[in-house]
N, C-alpha and C positions, 0 to 999 in steps of 0.2 A: 475445401481453401479460401477465411477468407475474403469480401472484398473490397477494399482502401480506393473513398474513393478525396474530393480535392482535399477534400479538409483535414482529412488524417496525413498529409507528407506532410504539413508545420507541426503539427509534434514529432515526427519519425526524426527532422529534421532540426527542433529547437533541442533533446534530445539529446541525441548522436552529431551533430554536423558542427561546421567550420562558417567559417564568416570567406563568402563572395563578395568579389567586387566589381567589375565593368562600371565604367565611365563612375559616374556618381553614385547608381545603384549597389545596395550593400545587400547581400541574401546570406541566410544560411544553406550548406551543401554538405553531400556525400563525399568525401574524396575514400581514393578506392589506390593505391599502389598495388599492381599486382609484378614480376616476374613473369617471362612469357618466351616459350622457345617458339624462334621465328629461324626460318629458311629451314623448314627442317630435310631436307633434301642434299644439304652441305653437312658431311661430317665434324668434324663436331659442330653440330648446331648452333646456331648464334641465339643466344639468350636476353634479352631485350626486358628491360620497364616498363611498365606504361600506367601512369597519370591520368586515372579521370573524375570526373565528380559529378554528380547527381547534385538538379536544383531542379526547383519545378520548374516548367517549360511554362516559357511568355515570358518570366521575371524579370529576366535578362536582351537585354540586347544586341544576339552573338551575333559575332561575323568570323566565316576563316581567317586565323595569320591577327587578332583583333588584342587588345591585353585586357587580361581578369590577371586577378589576384586569389587564391585561398589560401586560409589559412597565415597572410600573409608575406608571403610569394607567388616572387611576379611572373607568372606565366605570358604566353603566348599560345592562342584558341588553333588547333590543331582544323581537330570534325569536329559535328554534334548531330548528336539525334536522338527521338523519342523513342522513347519506353513506355513500357505497361501499360498501353492506353495513350500512350498521351498523356499522363498525364507529368512522368518525369521525363528530363531533355538529361543523357548520358553529353559530359564535356570532356572531351579527349582535349590532352593536353602538352605543351612541352617548355621546357623548361628555359630563360632562361640569360645568355652568357654576358 
């Protein structure tokens, strides 16, 4: 399996990424929208849609319940955590209505 470093992240996000803004800082990130089965013990199971965006760790001043704009759409940060040796941060977002 190839090893990726911090310099490779800009290549990933520049090719496939969308704009991600927190405050006055805009970076490129990878948006993911996935349907997920929740509450599996309940029949029928509850389906939900999970929205997340991956950004380079440390690139944004993230805060739970903070404002974030992804590809022109406003969201609130639900939670965030580092992945892949800490190079990326996955930000779970919820829509603002």
